[in-house]
N, C-alpha and C positions, 0 to 999 in steps of 0.2 A: 464248059463249066462256068457258072455264073458267079457274080460277086458274092452272093450269099453263101454259096458252097465254098468258095475260097476263104471267106472270112471264118466260116465255121471250122474249116480244116486248120486254119491258123490258131484259133482259140483252142481247138482240141489238141493240137500239137503242144501248145504252151501248157495246157492242163496236164498232159501226160508227162511233160518234163518236170513240172512242179509236184504233181501228186503221185502218178503211177510209178515213176522211177525213184521215188524217195522211200526212205525207211520209215518205220513207225514213229520214231521220235520226231523226225522232220514233219511228218503229217500232223502230229499233235501240235507242234509249234505253229504251223501254218493255219490250222483250224482255230487255234486260240487267238491268233492275231486277227483272223477274219471275223470271229465272233466279237472280240473286244472292240474292234473298230466299227462294227456294224456293216462291214462289207460282205459278210456271208449271205445276207438276205438277197441282194441282187446278183451276186457272182455265182453262187452255186446253181441256181436254176439256169442261168445263161450257159454255164459249162455243160450242164446236162443236155440242154437243147442243142448246143453246138456239137456235142458228141453224137447225138442222134442224127443230125443233118449230115455230119461229115461221114458217118458210116452208112 
């Protein structure tokens, strides 16, 4: 397993902990924070790519 695969698995694991294991209210709060701070634009595609590579 290479560095890219391990990094992708780490990002995917973190994404699952924050997003998949959270309730609807927490998802809304996280999404609002990401959009307001402008972090959604780079972070969401990175999370999608990492999930694709990890799986």
